[in-house]
Rosetta silent file (secondary structure, phi, psi, omega in degrees, C-alpha in Angstrom):
SEQUENCE: XXXXXXXXXXXXXXXXXXXXXXXXXXXXXXXXXXXXXXXXXXXXXXXXXXXXXXXXXXXXXXXXXXXXXXXXXXXXXXXXXXX
SCORE:     score description
SCORE:     0.000 S_00000001
   1 L     0.000  -50.390 -176.741  116.102  104.368  103.919 S_00000001
   2 L   -87.927    6.919 -179.167  112.971  104.806  101.981 S_00000001
   3 H   -68.621  -31.546  170.137  114.219  102.835   98.977 S_00000001
   4 H   -63.788  -37.140  179.236  112.683   99.737  100.348 S_00000001
   5 H   -66.539  -41.581 -173.099  109.324  101.347  100.725 S_00000001
   6 H   -71.353  -31.064  176.060  109.431  102.624   97.210 S_00000001
   7 H   -68.650  -41.423  175.973  110.334   99.223   95.878 S_00000001
   8 H   -61.785  -41.812 -174.476  107.461   97.673   97.976 S_00000001
   9 H   -69.467  -30.755  176.635  105.048  100.327   96.817 S_00000001
  10 H   -57.241  -36.892 -173.323  105.870   99.606   93.189 S_00000001
  11 H   -99.130  -18.593 -168.530  104.683   96.081   93.617 S_00000001
  12 H   -66.280  -38.470  178.144  101.987   96.123   96.215 S_00000001
  13 H   -78.977  -33.534  172.306   98.864   96.872   94.142 S_00000001
  14 H   -65.290  -35.848  172.644   99.905   94.595   91.283 S_00000001
  15 H   -71.474  -48.452 -178.795  100.432   91.727   93.756 S_00000001
  16 H   -53.994  -49.684 -178.582   97.201   92.456   95.465 S_00000001
  17 H   -64.900  -40.996 -179.206   95.237   92.356   92.132 S_00000001
  18 H   -62.814  -39.786 -179.733   96.973   89.117   91.121 S_00000001
  19 H   -62.208  -44.748  176.776   96.146   87.577   94.527 S_00000001
  20 H   -66.522  -35.706  177.838   92.518   88.631   94.227 S_00000001
  21 H   -54.737  -43.882 -172.697   92.464   87.267   90.625 S_00000001
  22 H   -89.399  -15.683 -171.754   93.549   83.955   91.728 S_00000001
  23 H  -156.852    4.932 -173.433   91.565   83.390   94.938 S_00000001
  24 L  -105.702  168.523 -173.428   89.415   86.101   96.348 S_00000001
  25 L   -93.729  -29.299  168.945   85.575   86.577   96.136 S_00000001
  26 L  -147.249 -177.950 -173.723   85.714   90.337   95.331 S_00000001
  27 L   119.795 -174.470 -177.585   88.042   93.181   94.710 S_00000001
  28 H   -69.930  -25.159  178.821   89.817   94.683   91.729 S_00000001
  29 H   -77.426  -26.326  163.883   91.178   91.345   90.568 S_00000001
  30 H   -63.411  -43.450  179.751   87.690   89.838   90.443 S_00000001
  31 H   -67.406  -40.692  175.843   86.486   92.763   88.616 S_00000001
  32 H   -67.950  -41.666  179.340   89.357   92.456   86.125 S_00000001
  33 H   -65.822  -41.319  171.755   88.590   88.702   85.732 S_00000001
  34 H   -61.633  -35.494  174.418   84.956   89.425   85.042 S_00000001
  35 H   -70.867  -45.032  174.444   85.710   92.031   82.431 S_00000001
  36 H   -55.157  -47.942 -173.926   88.194   89.677   80.758 S_00000001
  37 H   -68.824  -27.230 -178.192   85.654   86.802   80.718 S_00000001
  38 L  -103.703   19.903  178.517   82.976   88.970   79.179 S_00000001
  39 L    49.770   42.435  179.081   85.285   90.669   76.669 S_00000001
  40 L  -101.981   87.643 -173.937   84.824   94.108   78.102 S_00000001
  41 H   -67.879  -35.677 -177.325   88.172   95.725   77.040 S_00000001
  42 H   -58.858  -51.178 -179.447   87.211   99.107   78.377 S_00000001
  43 H   -61.019  -34.802  177.483   86.874   97.762   81.933 S_00000001
  44 H   -69.826  -41.737  177.543   90.228   95.900   81.650 S_00000001
  45 H   -69.710  -31.005  170.417   91.925   99.071   80.661 S_00000001
  46 H   -67.727  -31.181  178.456   90.222  101.021   83.488 S_00000001
  47 H   -65.306  -43.890 -179.281   91.379   98.322   86.030 S_00000001
  48 H   -62.075  -48.257  178.696   94.825   98.709   84.682 S_00000001
  49 H   -66.946  -28.124  177.027   94.803  102.521   84.923 S_00000001
  50 H   -67.310  -40.203 -178.092   93.412  102.237   88.410 S_00000001
  51 H   -65.522  -47.216  177.376   96.410  100.017   89.471 S_00000001
  52 H   -57.022  -47.076 -179.306   98.779  102.494   87.884 S_00000001
  53 H   -68.029  -37.604  179.455   97.149  105.519   89.508 S_00000001
  54 H   -68.300  -42.107  178.006   97.050  103.892   92.969 S_00000001
  55 H   -61.029  -44.922 -174.310  100.804  102.947   92.654 S_00000001
  56 H   -63.669  -45.301  175.758  101.667  106.512   91.556 S_00000001
  57 H   -54.086  -44.218 -176.264   99.667  107.941   94.445 S_00000001
  58 H   -69.981  -35.254  177.153  101.411  105.674   96.927 S_00000001
  59 H   -67.549  -39.393 -174.676  104.877  106.559   95.515 S_00000001
  60 H   -67.478  -43.359  172.053  103.990  110.223   95.795 S_00000001
  61 H   -56.931  -51.109 -179.927  102.986  109.814   99.423 S_00000001
  62 H   -58.681  -36.780  179.725  106.249  108.001  100.262 S_00000001
  63 H   -60.132  -48.417  178.508  108.229  110.682   98.407 S_00000001
  64 H   -57.762  -50.221 -179.871  106.462  113.352  100.526 S_00000001
  65 H   -66.581  -35.433  167.130  106.967  111.598  103.673 S_00000001
  66 H   -53.717  -46.289 -179.023  110.693  111.062  102.917 S_00000001
  67 H   -71.609  -39.194  174.545  111.196  114.741  102.194 S_00000001
  68 H   -66.187  -39.000 -178.835  109.275  115.626  105.447 S_00000001
  69 H   -84.927  -32.955 -172.023  111.146  113.222  107.703 S_00000001
  70 H  -113.932   -5.282  177.273  114.680  113.361  106.207 S_00000001
  71 L    86.815  179.401 -174.289  114.608  116.765  104.576 S_00000001
  72 L   -66.776  163.978  176.521  115.482  117.806  101.080 S_00000001
  73 L   -70.687  128.715  176.471  118.103  115.718   99.024 S_00000001
  74 L   -89.686    6.079 -176.263  121.648  116.917   99.737 S_00000001
  75 L   -64.758  154.771 -179.066  123.275  115.457   96.658 S_00000001
  76 L   -93.519  126.200  177.025  125.378  117.895   94.659 S_00000001
  77 L   -89.977  120.001 -177.613  124.173  118.528   91.150 S_00000001
  78 L   -96.610  140.873  168.209  127.111  119.065   88.566 S_00000001
  79 L   -85.279  178.427 -179.862  126.340  120.978   85.412 S_00000001
  80 L   -45.096  -36.641 -177.326  127.697  119.877   82.007 S_00000001
  81 L   -74.298   -8.699 -177.381  131.011  121.536   82.565 S_00000001
  82 L    84.643   10.709 -176.688  131.828  119.385   85.545 S_00000001
  83 L   -84.329    0.000    0.000  131.794  122.330   87.941 S_00000001
């Protein structure tokens, strides 16, 4: 059920930054473009880290919501012996 949310969460911030980069007046994409145009490498890395951190945060929230709504994972874990 939450697989579609996790897939969407993995792409949402990257897509938003790309859309801002292409046509917005402000936002993380414009900040990234300004840093790129002025050769400010630390700002480019910080924008990338920010996108990764926001994506990880959103994935964590979705995982917690899934666990709260659906309960713990009921799959059976087998050890190396096949038992």
